[in-house]
C-alpha positions as CSV (number, residue, x, y, z in Angstrom):
1,M,75.8,-15.2,-1.2
2,E,73.0,-13.4,-2.4
3,I,70.7,-11.6,0.4
4,T,67.0,-11.1,-0.9
5,K,64.8,-8.4,0.5
6,K,61.5,-9.6,1.7
7,N,58.9,-7.7,0.9
8,K,57.0,-6.6,4.1
9,V,53.4,-6.6,2.5
10,V,53.9,-10.2,1.1
11,E,55.1,-11.6,4.3
12,F,52.4,-9.9,6.2
13,L,49.4,-11.4,3.7
14,K,51.1,-14.7,4.0
15,N,51.0,-14.9,7.5
16,Y,47.6,-13.0,8.5
17,W,45.8,-13.5,4.7
18,M,42.6,-14.9,6.8
19,Y,41.9,-12.0,8.8
20,V,42.5,-9.8,5.7
21,A,40.0,-11.7,3.7
22,V,37.4,-11.8,6.8
23,G,38.3,-7.7,6.9
24,V,37.3,-7.0,3.2
25,V,34.3,-9.2,3.6
26,V,32.7,-7.3,6.8
27,L,33.7,-3.9,4.5
28,V,31.9,-5.0,1.5
29,V,28.8,-6.1,3.6
30,A,29.0,-2.6,5.6
31,I,29.0,-0.9,2.5
32,T,26.2,-2.9,0.9
33,V,23.8,-2.0,3.8
34,G,24.6,1.7,3.8
35,V,24.0,1.9,0.3
36,L,20.7,-0.4,0.4
37,A,19.4,2.0,3.4
38,G,20.3,5.3,1.7
39,G,22.5,6.3,4.6
40,Q,19.7,7.0,6.6
41,A,18.4,5.0,9.8
42,V,15.9,2.4,9.0
43,P,13.2,3.0,11.6
44,T,12.2,-0.2,13.7
45,S,8.6,0.7,14.6
46,S,6.2,3.2,13.7
47,P,3.5,5.0,15.5
48,S,0.0,2.9,15.4
49,L,-2.5,4.3,13.0
50,E,-6.3,4.1,13.9
51,F,-8.0,3.2,10.7
52,S,-12.0,4.1,10.5
53,L,-14.3,2.0,8.4
54,P,-15.1,3.4,5.0
55,M,-18.7,2.6,5.8
56,Q,-21.2,2.3,8.1
57,E,-23.3,-1.2,8.7
58,A,-22.1,-2.5,5.7
59,S,-21.4,-5.9,4.3
60,I,-18.3,-7.2,2.4
61,V,-19.8,-8.1,-1.3
62,K,-16.4,-9.2,-2.8
63,D,-13.3,-9.5,-0.6
64,Y,-9.5,-8.9,-1.4
65,S,-8.1,-11.7,-2.8
66,S,-4.4,-11.6,-4.5
67,T,-3.8,-15.4,-5.1
68,E,-7.1,-17.1,-5.3
69,L,-9.2,-15.9,-8.8
70,Q,-12.8,-14.5,-8.5
71,E,-15.2,-14.4,-11.1
72,N,-16.4,-10.7,-12.4
73,T,-19.5,-11.2,-14.0
74,S,-19.4,-7.9,-15.4
75,L,-16.2,-8.2,-17.4
76,N,-17.0,-12.0,-17.9
77,Q,-13.5,-12.9,-16.6
78,W,-11.7,-14.4,-13.8
79,E,-9.5,-12.1,-11.5
80,A,-7.5,-11.3,-8.7
81,H,-9.4,-9.0,-6.7
82,L,-7.1,-6.5,-5.0
83,S,-9.6,-4.2,-3.3
84,V,-12.6,-5.1,-1.0
85,D,-16.4,-4.1,-2.1
86,F,-18.6,-3.0,0.4
87,A,-22.7,-2.3,0.4
88,S,-24.9,-1.1,2.8
89,D,-28.3,0.5,3.1
90,N,-26.6,3.8,4.4
91,A,-24.6,4.7,1.2
92,D,-22.3,7.5,2.7
93,V,-18.5,6.9,2.6
94,F,-15.8,8.1,5.0
95,A,-12.0,8.8,5.1
96,V,-10.5,5.6,6.7
97,L,-7.5,8.1,8.2
98,D,-6.7,11.7,8.0
99,G,-5.1,12.8,4.9
100,T,-5.3,15.1,1.7
101,V,-7.6,14.4,-1.2
102,S,-4.8,13.8,-3.8
103,K,-7.5,13.0,-6.9
104,V,-11.1,13.2,-8.1
105,S,-11.5,11.6,-11.3
106,Y,-13.8,9.5,-13.2
107,D,-13.1,6.5,-15.6
108,V,-15.2,4.1,-17.2
109,L,-14.0,1.1,-15.5
110,N,-13.8,2.5,-12.0
111,G,-16.1,5.0,-12.0
112,Y,-16.2,8.1,-10.0
113,M,-12.9,8.0,-7.7
114,I,-11.5,9.6,-4.5
115,E,-8.0,9.1,-3.8
116,I,-6.6,10.5,-0.3
117,T,-3.4,10.5,0.4
118,H,-2.3,9.8,4.1
119,S,0.8,9.6,6.7
120,N,3.4,6.8,6.8
121,G,3.0,5.7,2.9
122,F,-1.0,5.2,2.9
123,V,-2.9,6.0,0.1
124,S,-6.4,4.9,0.0
125,Q,-8.9,4.8,-3.0
126,Y,-13.0,4.8,-3.1
127,C,-14.2,3.9,-6.3
128,S,-17.7,3.3,-8.1
129,L,-19.0,6.4,-6.3
130,A,-22.4,8.4,-7.0
131,E,-22.0,11.3,-9.2
132,E,-21.7,13.8,-6.8
133,P,-18.1,13.9,-4.8
134,V,-18.6,15.5,-1.7
135,V,-14.5,16.8,-1.5
136,N,-12.1,18.1,-4.0
137,E,-8.4,17.8,-5.0
138,G,-6.6,19.7,-2.1
139,D,-9.0,19.2,0.5
140,K,-8.0,18.1,4.1
141,V,-9.9,15.4,5.4
142,S,-10.2,13.6,9.2
143,S,-10.8,10.2,9.9
144,G,-14.5,9.3,9.9
145,Q,-15.3,12.4,7.6
146,K,-17.9,11.9,5.0
147,I,-16.3,12.2,1.5
148,G,-18.8,10.8,-1.0
149,T,-21.7,8.3,-1.6
150,A,-21.4,4.7,-3.1
151,G,-22.8,4.2,-6.1
152,N,-22.7,2.1,-9.3
153,S,-20.8,4.0,-11.6
154,A,-18.1,1.6,-11.9
155,N,-18.5,-0.5,-15.3
156,A,-15.9,-3.0,-14.3
157,E,-18.2,-4.1,-11.5
158,I,-21.6,-2.8,-12.7
159,D,-23.5,-6.0,-11.8
160,L,-22.5,-5.7,-8.1
161,G,-25.1,-2.7,-8.0
162,N,-24.2,0.3,-5.5
163,H,-21.3,-0.2,-3.7
164,L,-17.8,1.1,-2.7
165,H,-14.8,-0.4,-4.2
166,F,-12.0,0.3,-1.8
167,T,-8.2,-0.5,-2.0
168,L,-5.6,0.8,0.3
169,M,-1.9,1.1,-0.6
170,L,1.2,1.3,1.2
171,D,4.6,2.6,-0.1
172,N,2.8,2.3,-3.9
173,Q,2.1,-1.4,-3.2
174,V,-1.6,-2.4,-3.0
175,V,-2.1,-4.3,0.3
176,D,-4.9,-6.3,2.0
177,P,-7.4,-3.8,4.0
178,N,-8.6,-6.6,6.3
179,N,-5.0,-6.2,7.9
180,Y,-5.8,-2.7,8.5
181,L,-9.6,-2.3,8.9
182,D,-11.3,-3.8,11.6
183,L,-13.9,-5.9,9.4
184,Q,-14.3,-8.9,11.7
185,N,-18.3,-8.6,12.0
186,K,-18.6,-7.6,8.1
């Protein structure tokens, strides 16, 4: 008569294989979530921000559209319009939130541009400004503070005349300003 020694691990796996499999799946999911979250707590809410309007008594000349193409007569093409264009008799342009001026520049398509970095991952861009910027890179600005004057320096939209081409970004992604600014009456 031959006596065989039973492997305790093999016996355990035979009897409890389902529990082991579920445990492994739970462990893999937990590790994946931890890696994707960077090992840090993910905030469930953020303090609400009070956005100001970039122009007073302004009309929207061209609204934001990421899905419906709009005609750009200046460039003679159809395109998504990932900004809101404002025009007003009062051409003053204001910061929409407190922040720091991160860029003041000029390029042929966008004209004179001011970029402001705000808290909570927001960045606002003000393009097609008149030549004389009121702020410089590194300046701290307050919500509602005048930062420039709308103009017609953006060749990409020269057919619109004097206007502000306003873009809002959150975490380096362009977002619809209509979701953050009170534009119902514009």
